[in-house]
N, C-alpha and C positions, 0 to 999 in steps of 0.2 A: 611518552605518558599522556594521557588526556584525564582532566580531573573534572569534577562538578563542583559548583557552588556550595561551600559549607558554612560560610563567613554569615554570622549576624550582626547587623549594626550594633556598635556599643556606644556611640555618641563622641568617640576621640576621634578629632580630626588631627592629620600629618600636614607638615608644612613642607610644601616643596619647595628647594631654592631655586633662586633665580636664573642660577646658572645650568640647572638641570634640564635636561634634554630625554624624555621617554622617547623610546624607538622601538617597532614593531613590524613587523610583514604578516598576512595572513592570505588564507587561499579566496576567493569568492564566497566560500560559505561560512567566513568569517572565524575559519579556524587557525590559530597561530602557528607560524612557519618559525619566526624569529623573534628575539627581541634583545634589549641592551641590558647593561648591567642597572641602570638607574629603573627600569621596568621592573626588572628582578628584586632589587632592594626594597622599594619604597610599596610594591604589592605584595612583597614577603613571599613569594615564589619563586622557586628556584628555574633557571632558563630551562632545563629540563623538565620541569613539571609543566611549563606553560606551553612548551613546544607541542602542537597536538591540541590544547585544548581550545574551546570557544572562546574567543576573546571577550564574552559576556560574563566570563568569571569573574571580571571584576568590576561588574555593572551594577551600580547601587541602587535599591530599591525603591530609592526616594527620584530617581530620574523619571521625568515624565515621558510618556512612550512616544510622544508627538514629536519630542525632539529627534529621536532616532526615525522618525518616518522622515523626516526633514532629510536627516542625511541620507536616507537610502535611496528616496528620490531623486536625489542629486547625483547620488553613486550610480543608479541605475541609467541614468544621463551620460554616464562616463564624463562626468565633472568631479573635479576635488571639492571638499567641502570642510568645514571648521565649525566648532562650537564649544561651547562650555558644556564639561562633562565632571560629574560628581563621580568618583570611582570608589569601590570597595574591596581592603585590602584583605589579607588571609587573616587576620586576627581580628577584623570586623571594626578597624577604624577607616576611614575615610580621607579621600584626598581628591582635592578638586585640580584640574587641570583644562588649558583650552587645546581642544584636540583636532589636529587636523588629518585628512584622511584623503589617500591619493590613488586614485586607479593604477595600478601596474601591468600594463598591456591588455590583455584579455584573461589573465588568471589569476588576479588576487589584489591586494591593495598595500597600500604602504602607508603607515600612520607616525607622525611626528607630533610628541605633544610637551607644553611647555606648562610652567605656573602661572595662573593668570593675575595680573597686577594692576589692569584700570579699572577707574569708575563703573565702566559699564559693566564689568563682572557683578558688582553689588546688586546694580539694577535689576540684571537678569536672575539672579538667584532668588529675586522676590516674584519675577515672573514666573519661574519654574515652580514655586510653594501654589501660585494662583493655579497653573494649569494643572498640576498634580491633584489639587484637589477640585476642580473640575472634571477631572479623569476619573477619580475614584466615586465621585458622587454619580456620575454618569453611569458606571458600572452596576453601582448598587441599586442605584433609582430605577435606571431605565433598563437593564440588563445588556448592557453593550457587550460584545465582545471583544477579543485583543485588537482585532484590526478596525474595527468601530471607534475604540476607545481611543486607538493611536491617530485616527483621521481627524476626531474630535481637537483632540490634544494638540495636533498641527494647526487646525484653524483657529485655536483661540491663541496659539503663539505666534502666528500670523499677525492677528488682531492686535495682541498687544505690541508687536514689534512697529505695526503702523502708527499706532498711539505715541510711540516714542519718535516717530518722526522719519522713518524708514519708509522709502517707497516701495521697497521689495525685501524679501528675503536675502536676495545677493548684496542689496547696500549694506546690510546688517552684517552680514560675511565680511564685507572689504572691511568697514569700519573695525570691527572687533579685530580681527587679525591684524590689520595694519598697525592699530593701535597697542595690541600686545608686542608683536613684533617691534615696536619702537620702547616701548618702556621696557622690555628686556635687554634690548641693546643699551639703554642707558646704564642698565643695574649691573648688567655683565659683561660690560666693554672690556675687552681685552682678556678675558677668561681663558680663550686657546690658543693665546699667544705662547709660544716655546721656542724662544730665540736659540737654546742649545741641540734644539733638533738637527738633526745631518739626512742626508740624503733623500731619499723618496718621500720619507715622511715630513721634511722640511718644505720638499716640492709640493706636497697636496696641501699644506698650512698655508703656503705662499700663495699658491694659487686663489684657495678659497679665500685669502685677503684681497687680492687683487679682485676677485668678481662680488666680495662685498663693498669695493669703493665703488665698481659699475652700478650694483644694483642701488646703494645710497645716494648717488647721481639721482639715478632715475626716479627715486623719490622725492627727492627734492623738485623736479622737473614736473614730477606727477601734481606735488602739492599745487603748484602754480597753475597748473591746468585747471585743477578742480576750482579752484578760487575764482579763476574767469570764469569759467564755467557756468559757475553758481551766478557770478555777478550779470554774465550775459540772459541767462534765465530771467533774474529779477526785473534786466532793461526791457527785455524783450515783452513782458506781460503788462509791464507800465506803457511801452510806446502803443503795444495794441489795444489796450484800453484807451489810452488818449485816442487812437486814430479811429475808435469804434464812436467814439462820442463825437468827432468830427465827421463822421458819415451820416450820424443821426440828424447833427445840425445843419449837414447840406441836403439832406431830404426834405428838413424842415424848409429851408432856402428854396428848396426846387418846388414844392407844394406852394410856399407864398407868391414865387413867382409866377405861378400858372394863373393865379388869382389877377393880374395884369398883362396876363397874355394877349389881350383885346386890343390892349394899349402899346403896350411894351412886347412884342412876340420876341424879339431879339435877347430880351433878357432871360425870358423863360427859355430859350433854344440853351444859351450859355448855363445857366443852371442844370438844366438836363445834362448836357455834356460834361460838367466839370464832375458830376456825382462818378462818371466812369472810374476816371483815374483814382479818386477816393476808393471807391471799392476794391479795384486791383490794389491797391497798397493795402488795404485790409485783409485781403487774401493771402498777399505773399507775408504778411507779419504774422497770420495766422499758422503757415507753414513752417515758420520758427520754433513754435511751442513742441511739435513733435520731432523735427530735426536736433533739437537742444534735448529732449529727454533721450533721443538716442544715443547723443554724443555722453552724457551724463553716464547711461548704460556702459558704453565702450570703454569710458574713463574708470568706473566701479570695479570692472574686470580686470583691468590693467592693475589697481591699486591690490586687489585680491593676489593675483599671480606675481607682482615683484614680491608682495610680503612673503608669500609661500616660498619662493624661490630662494628669498634670502633666510627663512627658516631653514630650508633642508641643506642650503649652503652651510649655516650653522652647524646641522647636524654631521656634515663631513670631518668640519674642524674637530668636534666634538670627540668621533671615533679617531681621527689622528692624533689628537693631543692624549688619548686614552693610551694609544700604542707608544706614543714617546715617552708617557710616564710610566711605561711598564705595567701598566692597570691592566691593557688587554694585548691579547696576541695579535700579530699582524694578520691574521686569519680574520679578526672582526672587519678591517676593511673590505671583504667579500660582498656588505652590505653597500659601499660606494657606489659602484655602478648603478643600482637601483636608484640611489637618490641623485645621479647624474640623470638617470632616463627620465625622471620627474622636471628635474630642472629645464631639460632640452624643451619637454612638454609646453612646461611655462614659458619658455623662450618664444617657441613659435608661438604659442597663442599671444604673446605680448606683441610681437612683431605684426601680427595679421590686427590685433585691437587697434595698435599705432596706425596702421594704414587706414582703418576706419577713421580713426579720430582725423587724419587728414581729407579724408575724403566730404566727412560729413561738416566738417569745415569749411573745404571749398563749397560745398551746397550752402551753408550758412552765409558767405560771404555774398556769393549769387542773388541769393533770396533779400538780404540787406539792401545790396545795391539796387535789384529792381524796386524794392518799396521805396528808397530814396529817387530814385527817376520817378515814379509815381508819382510822387507829394511835389516834385518839381511841376511836373505836367499840370496837377491840381493847381498848384499856386499861380501859374500864369492864367489859368480860366478863371481863378479865383480872383485876379487881378482886372480882367476884363471884364466880371460881375459886377464889381464895386465899381468901375467908372460908369457902367451903363446904370447902375442903380441912382448916381446922381444925374446922368444925361437925361433921364426918360423920367425924372422928377418922381421916383419911386420909393425918396429915403424915408416919407413917412410911414410907408406901408411896410419897407424892410429895415427900417434902422435898426432895431430891437436885435436882429440877425446878423449885424456885421460885427458887432462887437465879441460875440460866444464865438463866432467863425474863426475871428481873429487869435482869439486865445486859443483856442483849441489846436488851430495849425500850428501855432507858435510854440507851444508844449510839444506837440508831436515833432516837428523839425528839431528841436531841442533834443529830444531823444533818440532821435534819428543820428545825431552827431553823436551822442553818446553810444549807442551802439556801434556805429563805422569806429569809432574811436576804440572800443573794447575788440571787435573784430580784427583791426591792425594789430593790437596789442596781443593777441591770442596767435596770431601768424608768427610774427616776432618770435614769441617764445616756441614755437614747435622747432623739435630737433630732428633728426634722424637716428633712430633705433640702430645702436652698431650690434646687431646679431653677431657678426664674426668674432666681434671681440668678446663677448659673452662662451660662444662655443669654443673657442682658442682656449678659455681658462679650463671650460667642462673637459676637454681631450687632455690637457696636462694633468688634470686631478685623476683621469679614468687611468692615465698611462702611469702615474706617479703609484698609485694605490694598486695597480696590478704589480710593478715592480716590487713595491714591498711587500706583497703577500708571497711572490715568488722567493724571495731570500727564507721564507720559514722551513 
């Protein structure tokens, strides 16, 4: 049965429970294929009414078009997405969710949604109000069509996210989803525990619990990676700034030494030669910035994928708990394989990104070590140059350069020590991602869900 939107917003807002999860699947055109009891109850449409209807049957008119442009851009790239969404129920009341949407192969999408709970949600609500006003003003004043309005809204959203300190939309997604999943975990802890469950349902719940422990350990490890990565970025930026000042000071020493080239040619030659390792050290440190931004991108995707897998795993447990309670038939577990598919995809992505983290860290280590070696070369030439300054009687001409060079070199060397320590700390924290352990639990969940459905 297909419905058209008939509700008019009435200003009443429903509150979604911390333990509640919405579930639905759609085809590639956005028409609903299935939904769960939470979706039906809060939207106030029956499952029979929802199936076949466009998912935007619950779209609230106060949602900026730019939000959906961002969602579809990512989905068209075959990547899962998540964001805050205000929905409209049948009676005109509204309800907020953090919605995730994940491609299901080539023929549809799977969505799991939860109540938003983090402080970021309040900030995003204010941003949506600003973007919605900008969209409406552009449509009325400039006569923009729907596509143009959505593009403008997307640009405004991205601009506001940058102002919040997010380097990219991906970083916002990772922060928002991981934060909401963590907040939900604190408030809904133990929601799906069913000690009395037996047979296949008990197996689904047990495997889901084991998988959650694996994912929780990954979250803890990832938090340490992120902290170390941020410290590495700050330290490398600081050291690069010092090294650039050192390079400029050496250039000044080289120019000053040229003034005494006639009386002290060897001094001029050493000054010229010692500039080379200084420049090489700067060049190597400049490579660190892009490497560390690359590392940050991999860690961002890891955070998003782990949080998404955790949410999908919770949805598996929610289906099993409803069956254990007698609130839903065992046939509802027919959605579990779809959730296992999305978790499998996330596992593959996590494994790939973990390999990229290790590869990038290897490159960072090599660049830090090479910069350190070049600074050591520079120090040897600097020592020779300082001795020659005294021997050639050039103290009066060059004395004002010796102290700045010493100070900048000491600062850069101290910074390099800190970088090397951080790299060693990061290397010690890296652990292998056990794909097989996760896949084993997913296989158990699939088998147990199939066994439970077979008993119907």
